[in-house]
Backbone as JSON Lines, residues from 0, in Angstrom:
{"i":0,"aa":"M","n":[86.12,86.9,116.27],"ca":[85.49,87.64,115.34],"c":[84.8,89.12,115.87]}
{"i":1,"aa":"S","n":[84.85,90.01,115.51],"ca":[84.02,91.3,115.88],"c":[82.93,91.55,114.33]}
{"i":2,"aa":"T","n":[82.11,92.03,114.93],"ca":[81.13,92.7,113.96],"c":[80.66,93.89,114.78]}
{"i":3,"aa":"S","n":[80.74,94.88,113.41],"ca":[80.3,96.33,113.98],"c":[79.44,96.98,112.75]}
{"i":4,"aa":"T","n":[78.32,97.65,112.89],"ca":[77.53,98.37,112.01],"c":[77.82,99.87,112.21]}
{"i":5,"aa":"A","n":[78.4,100.4,112.91],"ca":[78.57,101.76,113.04],"c":[79.71,102.02,113.36]}
{"i":6,"aa":"L","n":[80.69,102.39,112.42],"ca":[82.09,102.66,113.11],"c":[82.58,104.11,112.88]}
{"i":7,"aa":"T","n":[83.24,104.5,113.97],"ca":[83.63,105.73,114.3],"c":[85.38,105.9,114.16]}
{"i":8,"aa":"P","n":[85.94,106.75,114.18],"ca":[87.59,106.82,114.37],"c":[88.04,106.47,115.6]}
{"i":9,"aa":"P","n":[88.7,105.14,115.62],"ca":[89.35,105.24,116.88],"c":[90.23,106.44,117.68]}
{"i":10,"aa":"W","n":[90.11,106.34,119.0],"ca":[90.51,107.68,119.77],"c":[92.29,107.4,119.31]}
{"i":11,"aa":"A","n":[92.53,106.22,118.77],"ca":[94.08,106.32,118.38],"c":[94.48,107.03,117.23]}
{"i":12,"aa":"L","n":[93.67,107.15,116.55],"ca":[94.13,107.92,115.35],"c":[94.39,109.36,115.49]}
{"i":13,"aa":"P","n":[95.3,109.89,114.59],"ca":[95.43,111.43,114.81],"c":[94.47,112.01,114.05]}
{"i":14,"aa":"S","n":[94.03,113.12,114.4],"ca":[93.01,114.05,114.18],"c":[93.89,115.54,113.29]}
{"i":15,"aa":"G","n":[92.83,116.16,112.8],"ca":[93.61,117.32,111.69],"c":[94.43,116.88,111.02]}
{"i":16,"aa":"L","n":[94.2,115.96,109.83],"ca":[95.14,115.41,108.54],"c":[94.92,116.52,107.61]}
{"i":17,"aa":"V","n":[96.16,116.68,107.47],"ca":[96.22,117.3,105.99],"c":[95.81,116.66,104.68]}
{"i":18,"aa":"V","n":[94.74,116.83,103.81],"ca":[94.41,115.85,102.73],"c":[94.19,116.47,101.67]}
{"i":19,"aa":"L","n":[95.33,116.3,100.71],"ca":[95.24,117.16,99.46],"c":[94.3,116.51,98.39]}
{"i":20,"aa":"P","n":[93.82,117.09,97.38],"ca":[92.97,116.7,96.52],"c":[93.25,115.36,95.78]}
{"i":21,"aa":"S","n":[92.15,114.56,95.58],"ca":[92.56,113.29,94.96],"c":[92.86,112.13,96.05]}
{"i":22,"aa":"V","n":[92.98,112.52,97.42],"ca":[93.62,111.61,98.04],"c":[92.68,111.18,99.04]}
{"i":23,"aa":"Y","n":[92.83,109.67,99.37],"ca":[91.53,108.87,99.99],"c":[91.23,109.91,101.37]}
{"i":24,"aa":"R","n":[90.28,109.96,101.71],"ca":[89.97,110.28,103.2],"c":[89.76,108.98,104.08]}
{"i":25,"aa":"P","n":[90.26,108.96,105.33],"ca":[89.91,108.09,106.0],"c":[88.45,107.9,106.54]}
{"i":26,"aa":"Q","n":[87.83,106.66,106.24],"ca":[86.37,106.39,106.27],"c":[86.2,105.16,107.03]}
{"i":27,"aa":"A","n":[85.27,104.56,106.55],"ca":[84.95,103.15,107.33],"c":[85.67,102.29,107.41]}
{"i":28,"aa":"D","n":[86.41,101.96,106.17],"ca":[86.85,100.68,105.94],"c":[88.45,101.09,106.6]}
{"i":29,"aa":"T","n":[89.04,102.29,106.74],"ca":[90.19,102.69,107.36],"c":[89.98,102.58,109.29]}
{"i":30,"aa":"F","n":[88.77,103.06,109.42],"ca":[88.55,102.68,110.89],"c":[88.5,101.23,111.28]}
{"i":31,"aa":"L","n":[88.12,100.38,110.44],"ca":[87.63,98.76,110.6],"c":[89.04,98.31,110.86]}
{"i":32,"aa":"L","n":[90.05,99.0,109.77],"ca":[91.37,98.38,109.81],"c":[92.54,98.82,111.01]}
{"i":33,"aa":"A","n":[92.09,100.24,111.27],"ca":[92.94,100.84,112.73],"c":[92.26,99.87,113.79]}
{"i":34,"aa":"E","n":[91.16,99.5,113.99],"ca":[90.89,98.74,114.88],"c":[91.48,97.4,115.13]}
{"i":35,"aa":"A","n":[91.88,96.96,114.0],"ca":[92.44,95.37,113.91],"c":[93.49,96.05,114.31]}
{"i":36,"aa":"L","n":[94.4,96.73,113.54],"ca":[95.63,97.05,114.21],"c":[96.23,97.72,115.25]}
{"i":37,"aa":"A","n":[95.1,97.95,116.23],"ca":[95.27,98.15,117.35],"c":[95.45,97.05,118.12]}
{"i":38,"aa":"N","n":[94.87,95.77,117.65],"ca":[95.31,94.45,118.58],"c":[96.16,93.81,118.19]}
{"i":39,"aa":"E","n":[97.22,94.63,117.31],"ca":[98.37,93.61,116.89],"c":[99.76,94.19,117.84]}
{"i":40,"aa":"E","n":[100.96,93.26,118.16],"ca":[101.93,93.89,119.2],"c":[102.64,94.84,118.1]}
{"i":41,"aa":"I","n":[102.91,96.15,118.51],"ca":[103.62,96.91,117.82],"c":[104.96,97.74,118.78]}
{"i":42,"aa":"G","n":[105.78,97.64,118.57],"ca":[106.55,98.45,119.39],"c":[108.48,98.7,118.4]}
{"i":43,"aa":"P","n":[109.18,99.28,119.25],"ca":[110.41,99.76,118.63],"c":[110.83,98.49,117.46]}
{"i":44,"aa":"R","n":[111.1,97.23,117.71],"ca":[111.52,96.05,117.01],"c":[110.85,96.08,115.83]}
{"i":45,"aa":"T","n":[109.32,96.62,115.51],"ca":[108.76,96.0,114.63],"c":[108.55,96.83,113.36]}
{"i":46,"aa":"D","n":[109.06,96.25,112.24],"ca":[108.89,96.59,111.1],"c":[107.56,96.49,110.26]}
{"i":47,"aa":"V","n":[106.97,97.91,109.93],"ca":[105.84,97.7,109.39],"c":[105.69,98.31,107.94]}
{"i":48,"aa":"L","n":[104.9,97.85,106.95],"ca":[104.86,98.34,105.93],"c":[103.23,98.79,105.53]}
{"i":49,"aa":"E","n":[102.9,99.7,105.19],"ca":[101.81,100.14,104.71],"c":[101.53,100.14,103.12]}
{"i":50,"aa":"I","n":[100.79,99.54,102.64],"ca":[100.55,99.57,101.22],"c":[99.69,100.3,100.68]}
{"i":51,"aa":"G","n":[99.42,101.61,100.16],"ca":[98.63,102.32,99.69],"c":[98.31,103.47,100.88]}
{"i":52,"aa":"T","n":[99.44,104.12,101.16],"ca":[99.14,104.72,102.42],"c":[98.07,105.72,102.46]}
{"i":53,"aa":"G","n":[97.96,106.74,101.37],"ca":[96.91,107.7,101.01],"c":[97.51,108.66,102.14]}
{"i":54,"aa":"T","n":[96.7,109.46,103.09],"ca":[96.79,110.27,103.88],"c":[98.22,109.89,104.96]}
{"i":55,"aa":"G","n":[98.26,108.65,105.06],"ca":[99.49,108.04,106.07],"c":[99.15,107.99,107.52]}
{"i":56,"aa":"V","n":[97.78,107.91,107.6],"ca":[97.07,107.84,109.0],"c":[97.29,106.24,109.85]}
{"i":57,"aa":"L","n":[97.14,105.31,109.03],"ca":[97.8,104.16,109.87],"c":[99.01,103.85,109.76]}
{"i":58,"aa":"A","n":[99.5,104.56,108.93],"ca":[101.24,104.31,109.04],"c":[101.84,105.34,110.35]}
{"i":59,"aa":"L","n":[101.06,106.15,110.49],"ca":[101.6,107.47,111.74],"c":[101.05,106.61,112.96]}
{"i":60,"aa":"Y","n":[100.24,105.78,112.96],"ca":[99.52,105.33,114.43],"c":[100.61,104.3,114.57]}
{"i":61,"aa":"A","n":[100.98,103.48,113.56],"ca":[102.19,102.52,113.77],"c":[103.45,103.11,114.56]}
{"i":62,"aa":"A","n":[103.68,104.12,113.48],"ca":[104.88,105.12,113.92],"c":[105.14,105.76,115.4]}
{"i":63,"aa":"R","n":[103.98,106.12,115.83],"ca":[103.33,106.45,117.2],"c":[103.75,105.52,118.2]}
{"i":64,"aa":"R","n":[103.46,104.66,117.77],"ca":[103.6,103.28,118.82],"c":[105.07,102.97,118.67]}
{"i":65,"aa":"G","n":[105.96,103.54,118.43],"ca":[107.42,103.12,117.92],"c":[107.93,102.29,116.92]}
{"i":66,"aa":"A","n":[107.0,101.76,116.13],"ca":[107.67,101.23,114.86],"c":[108.4,101.9,114.24]}
{"i":67,"aa":"S","n":[109.03,101.03,113.07],"ca":[109.94,101.61,111.95],"c":[109.05,101.09,110.69]}
{"i":68,"aa":"V","n":[108.54,102.55,110.19],"ca":[107.36,102.16,109.35],"c":[107.94,103.14,107.73]}
{"i":69,"aa":"T","n":[107.5,101.61,106.87],"ca":[107.88,102.32,105.34],"c":[106.21,102.31,105.31]}
{"i":70,"aa":"A","n":[106.08,103.69,104.26],"ca":[104.62,103.45,103.95],"c":[104.7,103.64,101.99]}
{"i":71,"aa":"V","n":[104.05,103.46,101.23],"ca":[104.24,103.24,99.55],"c":[102.89,103.55,99.24]}
{"i":72,"aa":"D","n":[102.93,104.63,98.05],"ca":[101.52,104.69,97.35],"c":[102.0,105.19,95.64]}
{"i":73,"aa":"V","n":[101.02,105.1,95.05],"ca":[101.44,105.11,93.52],"c":[101.1,106.69,93.31]}
{"i":74,"aa":"S","n":[100.16,107.11,94.16],"ca":[100.11,108.49,94.13],"c":[100.93,109.24,94.53]}
{"i":75,"aa":"W","n":[101.28,110.53,93.91],"ca":[102.15,111.53,94.23],"c":[101.56,112.75,95.29]}
{"i":76,"aa":"P","n":[100.27,112.81,94.67],"ca":[99.52,113.57,95.99],"c":[99.44,112.75,97.04]}
{"i":77,"aa":"A","n":[99.14,111.52,97.27],"ca":[99.24,110.55,98.61],"c":[100.83,110.95,99.29]}
{"i":78,"aa":"V","n":[101.65,110.53,98.58],"ca":[102.81,110.51,99.02],"c":[103.36,112.06,99.57]}
{"i":79,"aa":"A","n":[102.93,113.08,99.19],"ca":[103.28,114.49,99.31],"c":[102.14,114.31,100.91]}
{"i":80,"aa":"T","n":[100.89,114.02,100.8],"ca":[100.35,114.2,102.0],"c":[100.6,113.55,103.18]}
{"i":81,"aa":"A","n":[100.67,112.25,102.7],"ca":[101.69,111.5,104.06],"c":[102.86,112.03,104.57]}
{"i":82,"aa":"R","n":[103.83,112.45,103.78],"ca":[105.16,113.18,104.37],"c":[104.74,114.48,105.21]}
{"i":83,"aa":"V","n":[103.64,115.19,104.62],"ca":[103.51,116.46,105.31],"c":[102.87,116.03,106.82]}
{"i":84,"aa":"N","n":[101.87,114.89,106.71],"ca":[101.28,114.57,108.0],"c":[102.21,114.05,108.8]}
{"i":85,"aa":"A","n":[103.3,113.52,108.4],"ca":[104.32,112.79,109.55],"c":[105.57,114.22,109.75]}
{"i":86,"aa":"V","n":[105.5,114.9,109.1],"ca":[106.28,116.13,109.78],"c":[105.41,117.04,110.66]}
{"i":87,"aa":"V","n":[104.53,117.26,110.35],"ca":[103.4,118.08,111.12],"c":[103.78,117.38,112.8]}
{"i":88,"aa":"R","n":[103.23,116.0,112.65],"ca":[103.54,115.29,114.11],"c":[104.64,114.82,114.4]}
{"i":89,"aa":"R","n":[105.83,115.29,113.79],"ca":[107.04,114.73,114.04],"c":[107.34,113.31,114.39]}
{"i":90,"aa":"L","n":[107.01,112.85,113.41],"ca":[107.33,111.07,113.38],"c":[107.77,110.73,112.32]}
{"i":91,"aa":"P","n":[108.91,109.62,112.85],"ca":[109.61,109.13,111.6],"c":[108.63,108.18,110.55]}
{"i":92,"aa":"L","n":[108.67,108.66,109.42],"ca":[108.22,107.86,108.24],"c":[108.5,107.94,107.2]}
{"i":93,"aa":"R","n":[109.03,106.75,106.78],"ca":[109.64,106.54,104.91],"c":[108.25,106.31,104.25]}
{"i":94,"aa":"V","n":[108.35,107.31,103.52],"ca":[106.96,107.53,102.54],"c":[107.76,107.12,100.92]}
{"i":95,"aa":"L","n":[107.24,106.4,100.06],"ca":[108.14,105.94,99.37],"c":[106.93,106.31,97.87]}
{"i":96,"aa":"H","n":[107.28,106.42,96.59],"ca":[106.46,106.61,95.34],"c":[106.61,105.33,94.56]}
{"i":97,"aa":"G","n":[105.4,104.67,94.1],"ca":[105.51,103.49,93.41],"c":[104.7,102.33,93.9]}
{"i":98,"aa":"D","n":[105.43,101.38,93.01],"ca":[104.6,100.06,92.91],"c":[105.22,99.46,94.04]}
{"i":99,"aa":"F","n":[104.16,98.75,95.06],"ca":[104.56,98.0,96.27],"c":[105.65,97.16,96.09]}
{"i":100,"aa":"V","n":[105.3,96.14,95.09],"ca":[106.54,94.94,94.87],"c":[107.74,95.63,94.62]}
{"i":101,"aa":"A","n":[107.78,96.67,93.61],"ca":[108.83,97.13,93.01],"c":[110.13,98.03,94.41]}
{"i":102,"aa":"R","n":[109.02,98.9,95.09],"ca":[109.65,99.2,95.88],"c":[110.27,98.75,97.31]}
{"i":103,"aa":"T","n":[109.66,97.48,97.64],"ca":[110.05,96.91,98.75],"c":[110.94,95.81,98.57]}
{"i":104,"aa":"E","n":[111.28,95.57,97.18],"ca":[111.68,94.09,96.73],"c":[113.18,93.74,97.61]}
{"i":105,"aa":"G","n":[113.36,92.57,98.08],"ca":[114.57,92.43,98.77],"c":[114.07,92.45,100.43]}
{"i":106,"aa":"R","n":[113.18,93.22,100.66],"ca":[112.97,93.46,102.42],"c":[111.76,92.7,102.51]}
{"i":107,"aa":"R","n":[111.73,92.49,103.88],"ca":[110.96,91.84,104.63],"c":[110.31,92.26,106.18]}
{"i":108,"aa":"F","n":[108.87,92.25,106.18],"ca":[108.28,92.9,107.56],"c":[107.77,92.21,108.27]}
{"i":109,"aa":"D","n":[107.74,92.43,109.62],"ca":[106.86,91.97,110.81],"c":[105.03,92.34,110.22]}
{"i":110,"aa":"L","n":[104.91,93.46,110.18],"ca":[103.69,93.89,109.64],"c":[103.24,94.32,108.66]}
{"i":111,"aa":"V","n":[102.35,93.92,107.9],"ca":[102.25,94.4,106.16],"c":[100.64,94.74,106.26]}
{"i":112,"aa":"V","n":[100.18,96.17,106.54],"ca":[99.32,96.73,106.75],"c":[98.42,97.24,105.33]}
{"i":113,"aa":"T","n":[97.31,97.26,104.74],"ca":[96.67,97.61,103.38],"c":[95.52,98.07,103.37]}
{"i":114,"aa":"N","n":[95.01,99.05,102.89],"ca":[93.41,99.13,102.65],"c":[93.53,99.39,101.1]}
{"i":115,"aa":"P","n":[93.64,98.5,100.09],"ca":[93.75,98.87,98.7],"c":[92.51,98.93,97.89]}
{"i":116,"aa":"P","n":[92.6,99.49,96.75],"ca":[91.45,99.42,95.87],"c":[90.78,98.35,95.63]}
{"i":117,"aa":"Y","n":[89.49,98.38,96.04],"ca":[88.5,96.92,95.58],"c":[87.28,97.19,95.2]}
{"i":118,"aa":"V","n":[87.07,98.48,94.66],"ca":[85.65,98.37,94.15],"c":[85.67,98.08,92.6]}
{"i":119,"aa":"P","n":[84.73,97.04,92.53],"ca":[84.51,96.93,90.98],"c":[84.16,97.99,90.11]}
{"i":120,"aa":"A","n":[84.72,98.1,88.7],"ca":[84.8,98.87,88.0],"c":[84.91,98.34,86.54]}
{"i":121,"aa":"P","n":[83.69,98.77,85.79],"ca":[83.75,98.58,84.14],"c":[85.14,98.07,83.49]}
{"i":122,"aa":"K","n":[86.29,99.28,83.61],"ca":[87.45,99.3,83.39],"c":[88.42,98.47,83.52]}
{"i":123,"aa":"A","n":[88.89,97.61,82.87],"ca":[90.08,96.42,82.95],"c":[91.03,96.74,83.73]}
{"i":124,"aa":"R","n":[91.58,97.94,83.48],"ca":[92.9,98.78,84.15],"c":[92.58,99.69,85.23]}
{"i":125,"aa":"S","n":[93.44,99.88,86.3],"ca":[93.11,100.95,87.08],"c":[93.26,102.38,86.67]}
{"i":126,"aa":"P","n":[92.87,103.47,87.05],"ca":[92.94,104.69,86.84],"c":[94.19,104.91,86.75]}
{"i":127,"aa":"S","n":[94.85,105.93,86.0],"ca":[96.18,106.32,86.11],"c":[96.42,107.53,87.05]}
{"i":128,"aa":"R","n":[95.46,108.21,87.27],"ca":[95.24,109.58,88.0],"c":[94.08,109.65,88.53]}
{"i":129,"aa":"G","n":[93.65,110.38,89.59],"ca":[92.55,110.91,89.84],"c":[92.32,110.39,91.23]}
{"i":130,"aa":"A","n":[91.29,110.72,91.95],"ca":[90.58,110.02,93.0],"c":[90.09,108.72,92.77]}
{"i":131,"aa":"E","n":[89.72,108.22,91.9],"ca":[89.38,106.83,91.32],"c":[90.4,106.23,91.54]}
{"i":132,"aa":"R","n":[91.61,106.45,91.41],"ca":[92.92,105.46,91.48],"c":[92.5,105.13,92.73]}
{"i":133,"aa":"S","n":[92.18,105.58,93.87],"ca":[91.97,105.11,95.42],"c":[90.83,104.01,95.51]}
{"i":134,"aa":"W","n":[90.2,103.52,94.58],"ca":[89.26,102.67,94.87],"c":[88.81,101.84,93.6]}
{"i":135,"aa":"D","n":[89.17,102.1,92.23],"ca":[88.7,101.46,91.13],"c":[89.88,100.05,91.12]}
{"i":136,"aa":"A","n":[89.16,99.12,90.77],"ca":[90.15,97.71,90.64],"c":[89.59,96.68,89.94]}
{"i":137,"aa":"G","n":[89.33,97.23,88.73],"ca":[88.9,96.07,87.49],"c":[87.47,95.61,88.09]}
{"i":138,"aa":"P","n":[86.81,94.9,86.82],"ca":[85.55,94.23,86.92],"c":[85.23,93.59,88.48]}
{"i":139,"aa":"D","n":[86.2,92.83,88.8],"ca":[85.99,91.83,89.95],"c":[86.23,92.84,91.27]}
{"i":140,"aa":"G","n":[87.03,93.76,91.01],"ca":[87.59,94.75,92.14],"c":[89.0,93.93,92.78]}
{"i":141,"aa":"R","n":[89.42,92.85,92.11],"ca":[90.57,92.14,92.67],"c":[92.0,92.45,91.89]}
{"i":142,"aa":"L","n":[91.76,93.74,91.02],"ca":[93.54,93.95,90.57],"c":[94.66,93.99,91.52]}
{"i":143,"aa":"V","n":[94.47,94.78,92.67],"ca":[95.33,94.93,93.22],"c":[95.42,93.73,94.66]}
{"i":144,"aa":"I","n":[94.25,93.65,94.98],"ca":[94.21,92.39,96.36],"c":[94.82,90.93,95.5]}
{"i":145,"aa":"D","n":[94.57,90.64,94.05],"ca":[95.16,89.61,93.92],"c":[97.06,89.78,93.79]}
{"i":146,"aa":"R","n":[97.26,90.43,93.67],"ca":[98.79,90.94,93.5],"c":[99.47,90.91,94.95]}
{"i":147,"aa":"I","n":[98.62,91.45,96.06],"ca":[99.26,91.18,97.5],"c":[99.03,90.13,97.8]}
{"i":148,"aa":"C","n":[98.14,89.6,97.52],"ca":[97.74,88.1,98.12],"c":[99.04,87.18,97.37]}
{"i":149,"aa":"A","n":[99.56,87.34,96.51],"ca":[100.59,86.41,95.63],"c":[101.99,87.13,96.18]}
{"i":150,"aa":"A","n":[102.19,88.29,96.7],"ca":[103.3,88.96,97.3],"c":[103.75,88.64,98.92]}
{"i":151,"aa":"A","n":[102.68,88.07,99.55],"ca":[102.26,88.15,100.97],"c":[103.6,87.76,101.38]}
{"i":152,"aa":"S","n":[103.9,86.36,101.03],"ca":[104.65,85.32,101.67],"c":[106.08,86.19,101.51]}
{"i":153,"aa":"A","n":[106.55,86.49,100.45],"ca":[107.74,87.24,100.11],"c":[107.91,88.37,101.08]}
{"i":154,"aa":"M","n":[106.89,88.95,101.33],"ca":[107.06,90.48,102.26],"c":[107.12,90.19,103.46]}
{"i":155,"aa":"L","n":[106.55,89.02,104.01],"ca":[106.65,88.89,105.22],"c":[107.75,87.78,106.07]}
{"i":156,"aa":"R","n":[108.41,88.27,107.29],"ca":[109.44,87.6,108.49],"c":[108.42,86.39,108.72]}
{"i":157,"aa":"P","n":[109.12,85.49,109.17],"ca":[108.5,84.15,109.78],"c":[107.51,84.95,110.97]}
{"i":158,"aa":"D","n":[106.34,84.47,111.13],"ca":[105.59,84.43,111.85],"c":[105.09,86.28,111.72]}
{"i":159,"aa":"G","n":[105.32,86.87,110.67],"ca":[104.76,88.42,110.13],"c":[103.22,87.64,109.69]}
{"i":160,"aa":"V","n":[102.62,89.34,109.85],"ca":[101.31,89.4,109.52],"c":[101.15,90.34,108.73]}
{"i":161,"aa":"L","n":[99.9,90.2,107.87],"ca":[99.0,90.78,107.02],"c":[97.6,91.14,107.4]}
{"i":162,"aa":"L","n":[97.57,92.43,107.52],"ca":[96.16,92.93,107.63],"c":[95.87,93.48,106.47]}
{"i":163,"aa":"M","n":[94.43,93.08,106.08],"ca":[93.85,93.8,104.49],"c":[92.46,94.06,104.92]}
{"i":164,"aa":"V","n":[91.99,94.99,104.35],"ca":[90.6,95.36,104.34],"c":[90.1,95.35,103.21]}
{"i":165,"aa":"H","n":[89.05,95.03,102.84],"ca":[87.94,95.02,102.03],"c":[86.99,94.67,101.74]}
{"i":166,"aa":"S","n":[86.02,94.95,100.66],"ca":[84.24,94.71,100.48],"c":[84.48,93.31,100.47]}
{"i":167,"aa":"D","n":[83.54,92.69,100.85],"ca":[82.88,91.1,100.4],"c":[82.72,90.95,99.32]}
{"i":168,"aa":"M","n":[82.21,92.25,98.43],"ca":[81.73,92.1,97.13],"c":[82.78,91.61,96.29]}
{"i":169,"aa":"C","n":[83.97,91.84,96.66],"ca":[85.2,91.46,95.77],"c":[86.0,90.1,96.31]}
{"i":170,"aa":"G","n":[85.11,89.41,97.31],"ca":[85.58,87.82,97.53],"c":[86.35,87.83,98.47]}
{"i":171,"aa":"A","n":[85.74,87.97,99.82],"ca":[86.66,87.82,100.8],"c":[87.21,86.6,101.25]}
{"i":172,"aa":"E","n":[86.31,85.12,100.93],"ca":[86.87,83.96,101.07],"c":[87.9,83.74,99.74]}
{"i":173,"aa":"T","n":[87.78,84.24,98.62],"ca":[88.89,84.11,97.51],"c":[90.02,84.61,98.49]}
{"i":174,"aa":"S","n":[89.99,85.68,98.68],"ca":[91.53,86.2,99.23],"c":[92.01,85.27,100.69]}
{"i":175,"aa":"V","n":[91.04,84.6,101.43],"ca":[91.34,83.78,102.19],"c":[92.52,82.64,101.83]}
{"i":176,"aa":"D","n":[91.41,82.07,100.51],"ca":[92.05,80.83,99.55],"c":[93.35,81.39,99.2]}
{"i":177,"aa":"R","n":[93.55,82.48,98.38],"ca":[94.8,82.68,97.52],"c":[95.81,82.73,98.71]}
{"i":178,"aa":"L","n":[95.34,83.29,99.28],"ca":[96.95,83.7,100.96],"c":[97.01,82.08,101.37]}
{"i":179,"aa":"T","n":[95.83,81.4,101.57],"ca":[96.53,79.99,102.05],"c":[97.14,79.34,101.41]}
{"i":180,"aa":"D","n":[96.89,79.63,100.18],"ca":[97.53,78.7,98.56],"c":[99.03,79.04,98.76]}
{"i":181,"aa":"E","n":[99.04,80.57,99.39],"ca":[100.92,80.95,99.19],"c":[101.37,80.39,100.44]}
{"i":182,"aa":"G","n":[100.85,79.5,101.21],"ca":[101.65,79.21,102.49],"c":[101.11,80.36,103.61]}
{"i":183,"aa":"L","n":[100.01,81.06,103.97],"ca":[100.07,81.61,105.09],"c":[98.69,81.02,105.5]}
{"i":184,"aa":"S","n":[98.68,81.21,106.85],"ca":[97.5,80.88,107.84],"c":[96.9,82.03,107.83]}
{"i":185,"aa":"A","n":[95.22,81.89,107.1],"ca":[94.66,83.19,106.89],"c":[93.0,83.07,107.33]}
{"i":186,"aa":"G","n":[92.25,84.17,107.71],"ca":[91.14,84.22,107.95],"c":[90.38,85.36,108.17]}
{"i":187,"aa":"I","n":[89.2,85.6,108.13],"ca":[88.44,86.73,108.23],"c":[88.54,87.2,109.86]}
{"i":188,"aa":"T","n":[88.91,87.98,110.4],"ca":[88.86,88.56,111.6],"c":[88.06,89.66,112.24]}
{"i":189,"aa":"A","n":[87.4,90.35,111.36],"ca":[86.5,91.58,111.56],"c":[85.55,91.46,110.44]}
{"i":190,"aa":"R","n":[84.25,92.11,110.56],"ca":[83.45,92.24,109.63],"c":[82.63,93.62,109.97]}
{"i":191,"aa":"A","n":[82.29,94.33,109.21],"ca":[81.43,95.69,109.14],"c":[80.54,96.1,108.48]}
{"i":192,"aa":"S","n":[79.34,96.05,108.84],"ca":[78.11,96.65,107.48],"c":[77.91,98.03,107.51]}
{"i":193,"aa":"V","n":[78.29,98.44,106.01],"ca":[78.12,100.01,106.12],"c":[77.09,100.28,105.03]}
{"i":194,"aa":"P","n":[76.52,101.74,104.71],"ca":[75.93,101.75,103.84],"c":[76.29,102.15,102.39]}
{"i":195,"aa":"W","n":[75.75,101.98,101.52],"ca":[76.38,102.21,100.12],"c":[77.14,103.41,99.95]}
{"i":196,"aa":"G","n":[78.22,103.95,99.4],"ca":[78.5,105.45,99.21],"c":[78.36,105.63,97.74]}
{"i":197,"aa":"P","n":[78.71,106.74,97.92],"ca":[78.45,107.32,96.09],"c":[78.56,106.56,95.21]}
{"i":198,"aa":"V","n":[80.07,106.04,95.31],"ca":[80.36,104.87,93.93],"c":[79.7,104.02,93.71]}
{"i":199,"aa":"L","n":[79.1,103.29,94.87],"ca":[78.74,102.13,94.52],"c":[77.3,102.64,94.03]}
{"i":200,"aa":"R","n":[76.53,103.54,94.66],"ca":[75.08,104.03,94.17],"c":[75.63,104.59,92.71]}
{"i":201,"aa":"S","n":[76.44,104.87,92.51],"ca":[76.46,105.59,90.7],"c":[76.87,104.39,89.98]}
{"i":202,"aa":"R","n":[76.93,103.08,90.44],"ca":[77.29,101.97,89.47],"c":[76.51,100.86,89.82]}
{"i":203,"aa":"R","n":[75.0,101.14,90.62],"ca":[74.33,100.12,90.74],"c":[73.79,99.02,89.27]}
{"i":204,"aa":"A","n":[73.3,99.77,88.5],"ca":[72.71,98.8,87.6],"c":[73.98,98.1,86.63]}
{"i":205,"aa":"W","n":[75.03,98.46,86.49],"ca":[76.14,97.98,86.17],"c":[76.41,96.54,87.07]}
{"i":206,"aa":"L","n":[76.81,97.08,88.49],"ca":[77.12,95.75,89.27],"c":[75.88,94.77,89.64]}
{"i":207,"aa":"E","n":[74.59,95.63,89.63],"ca":[73.41,94.33,89.14],"c":[73.74,93.43,88.15]}
{"i":208,"aa":"R","n":[74.03,94.21,86.82],"ca":[74.26,93.69,85.41],"c":[75.44,92.14,85.72]}
{"i":209,"aa":"Q","n":[76.58,92.78,86.76],"ca":[77.54,91.84,86.82],"c":[77.16,90.58,87.75]}
{"i":210,"aa":"G","n":[75.8,90.52,88.54],"ca":[75.88,89.66,89.56],"c":[76.69,90.23,90.98]}
{"i":211,"aa":"L","n":[76.93,91.0,91.18],"ca":[78.1,91.77,92.18],"c":[76.97,92.15,93.44]}
{"i":212,"aa":"A","n":[75.75,92.69,92.75],"ca":[74.92,93.03,94.04],"c":[73.43,92.71,93.57]}
{"i":213,"aa":"G","n":[72.96,92.81,94.68],"ca":[71.2,92.28,94.53],"c":[70.64,93.77,94.13]}
{"i":214,"aa":"E","n":[69.39,93.49,93.82],"ca":[68.46,94.64,93.52],"c":[68.16,95.56,94.83]}
{"i":215,"aa":"A","n":[68.37,96.55,94.62],"ca":[67.79,97.62,95.97],"c":[68.95,97.24,96.97]}
{"i":216,"aa":"E","n":[69.68,96.67,96.74],"ca":[70.67,96.15,98.11],"c":[71.55,97.85,98.19]}
{"i":217,"aa":"Q","n":[71.62,97.87,100.11],"ca":[72.49,99.62,100.33],"c":[73.2,99.0,101.21]}
{"i":218,"aa":"W","n":[73.37,98.27,101.72],"ca":[74.57,97.52,102.51],"c":[75.81,97.08,101.98]}
{"i":219,"aa":"E","n":[77.17,97.63,102.38],"ca":[78.08,96.76,102.19],"c":[79.05,96.05,103.18]}
{"i":220,"aa":"E","n":[79.25,94.58,103.08],"ca":[79.96,94.14,104.0],"c":[81.42,94.4,104.09]}
{"i":221,"aa":"L","n":[82.42,94.84,104.51],"ca":[83.82,95.18,104.79],"c":[84.32,94.08,105.88]}
{"i":222,"aa":"V","n":[85.52,93.56,105.41],"ca":[86.06,92.65,106.23],"c":[87.7,92.96,106.52]}
{"i":223,"aa":"V","n":[88.22,92.35,107.46],"ca":[89.52,92.32,107.6],"c":[90.22,90.82,107.81]}
{"i":224,"aa":"I","n":[91.11,91.05,106.92],"ca":[91.54,89.46,106.88],"c":[92.94,89.52,107.52]}
{"i":225,"aa":"R","n":[93.52,88.64,108.42],"ca":[94.47,88.47,108.95],"c":[95.5,87.22,108.33]}
{"i":226,"aa":"A","n":[96.57,87.62,107.84],"ca":[97.26,86.52,107.52],"c":[98.82,86.26,108.2]}
{"i":227,"aa":"R","n":[99.25,85.1,108.78],"ca":[100.5,84.75,109.09],"c":[101.26,84.11,108.38]}
{"i":228,"aa":"N","n":[102.45,84.34,108.13],"ca":[103.62,83.82,107.46],"c":[104.12,82.68,108.51]}
{"i":229,"aa":"T","n":[103.47,81.48,108.5],"ca":[103.99,80.27,109.46],"c":[104.86,79.71,108.98]}
């Protein structure tokens, strides 16, 4: 297990990304997941899926290592952004718009990577548009996480691996347990403490009332969960 308190972009991530309005910019959770991705065996025979690709930065990193990469996002601006970044870098990247389960039905992958929406939000449903779509995930932050946990075994080939990053605020051990219940071998492989960003700060009173944050809490713990299809 690795622990970090000050994350900076790994050298392997491409610089100068195009980022259209409302598309999630790479930040601490992206960098932590990129570090985990760098430790995986990836090559020309590796089929990779990224769920919620955003700018496409992680998908592009896998493609640069020779993998065959499919990226999915429900946001049209994100799809356009990832496609532009792939073209600029002359990297083969298949970017699909829509729900990740529907768009990958019947396919299995060697590696699935995801930085899903995980910020607890007062509204029960995910936003249908706007930047909030990248992070809002219902009252417990698990709207998308639980769907990924339920679908992972069907998306992975034998010995295939899921890498997922999210906040411990929405239950890292819950994710591990649900993946284990689906027949995967799962555990937390990396952690990092980062200062609260503007979204969490704006919801402090609500988070405290929900019991999701302590009074005057200022640091968020991020985790990377690795699950293997045994």
